[in-house]
C-alpha positions as CSV (number, residue, x, y, z in Angstrom):
1,M,-23.3,25.8,33.9
2,S,-20.7,24.0,35.9
3,T,-23.3,21.5,37.0
4,V,-24.1,20.6,33.4
5,M,-20.4,20.2,32.6
6,L,-20.0,18.0,35.6
7,I,-22.9,15.8,34.5
8,V,-21.6,15.6,30.9
9,L,-18.1,14.7,32.1
10,G,-19.6,12.0,34.3
11,V,-21.6,10.5,31.5
12,V,-18.5,10.5,29.2
13,A,-16.3,9.0,31.9
14,I,-18.9,6.2,32.6
15,T,-19.0,5.5,28.8
16,V,-15.3,5.4,28.4
17,V,-14.8,3.1,31.4
18,S,-17.5,0.7,30.1
19,V,-16.0,0.6,26.6
20,I,-12.5,-0.1,28.0
21,G,-13.8,-2.8,30.3
22,D,-15.6,-4.4,27.4
23,M,-12.5,-4.4,25.3
24,V,-10.4,-5.9,28.1
25,S,-12.9,-8.7,28.7
26,K,-13.1,-9.6,25.0
27,V,-9.3,-9.7,24.7
28,A,-9.1,-11.9,27.8
29,Q,-11.8,-14.3,26.4
30,A,-10.0,-14.5,23.0
31,K,-6.7,-15.4,24.8
32,I,-8.5,-18.1,26.8
33,K,-10.0,-19.6,23.6
34,A,-6.6,-19.5,21.9
35,R,-4.9,-21.3,24.8
36,E,-7.7,-24.0,24.8
37,A,-7.3,-24.5,21.0
38,A,-3.5,-24.8,21.3
39,A,-3.8,-27.3,24.2
40,S,-6.3,-29.6,22.4
41,G,-3.7,-30.9,19.9
42,V,-6.2,-31.4,17.1
43,P,-5.1,-28.2,15.2
44,L,-1.6,-29.6,15.2
45,Q,-2.7,-32.6,13.3
46,E,-4.6,-30.4,10.8
47,L,-1.5,-28.2,10.5
48,E,0.7,-31.1,9.7
49,G,-1.8,-32.3,7.1
50,L,-1.7,-28.8,5.5
51,R,2.1,-28.8,5.6
52,Q,2.1,-32.1,3.7
53,R,-0.4,-30.8,1.1
54,V,1.7,-27.6,0.6
55,A,4.9,-29.7,0.1
56,A,3.1,-31.9,-2.4
57,L,1.8,-28.8,-4.3
58,E,5.2,-27.2,-4.3
59,S,6.8,-30.4,-5.8
60,R,4.1,-30.5,-8.5
61,A,4.7,-26.8,-9.3
62,E,8.4,-27.5,-9.6
63,E,7.8,-30.4,-11.9
64,R,5.5,-28.3,-14.1
65,E,8.1,-25.5,-14.2
66,D,10.7,-28.0,-15.4
67,R,8.3,-29.2,-18.1
68,V,7.6,-25.7,-19.2
69,Q,11.3,-24.9,-19.4
70,K,11.9,-28.0,-21.5
71,L,9.1,-27.1,-23.8
72,Q,10.5,-23.6,-24.2
73,D,13.9,-25.0,-25.0
74,E,12.4,-27.3,-27.6
75,L,10.4,-24.5,-29.1
76,S,13.5,-22.3,-29.3
77,F,15.4,-25.1,-31.0
78,V,12.6,-25.7,-33.5
79,S,12.3,-21.9,-34.2
80,R,16.1,-21.8,-34.9
81,M,15.7,-24.8,-37.3
82,L,12.9,-23.1,-39.1
83,E,14.9,-19.9,-39.5
84,D,17.8,-21.7,-41.0
85,K,17.2,-21.1,-44.6
86,T,19.6,-23.7,-45.8
87,G,17.6,-26.5,-44.3
88,G,20.5,-27.8,-42.4
89,R,22.7,-28.2,-45.5
90,S,26.0,-26.4,-45.8
91,A,26.1,-23.4,-48.1
92,T,29.1,-24.5,-50.0
């Protein structure tokens, strides 16, 4: 019985060691690729382009929000004018 347990523990230990080794090697490869990509400089140009696009989209969104606010103000004014039953004339 102890021989079987020893064999099973050996198989489990070998499996665990191989899985951990595989994980460590994949992490190391990912770090190397990330360093190479950061050192190339091309992604920085792409990142700057994306920043410019985001800034342009944000400014367009702000302009549209301003337009919507103006339309809401105008609609509110028109609604108040329509509710005024005197038609803008004094009630005297």
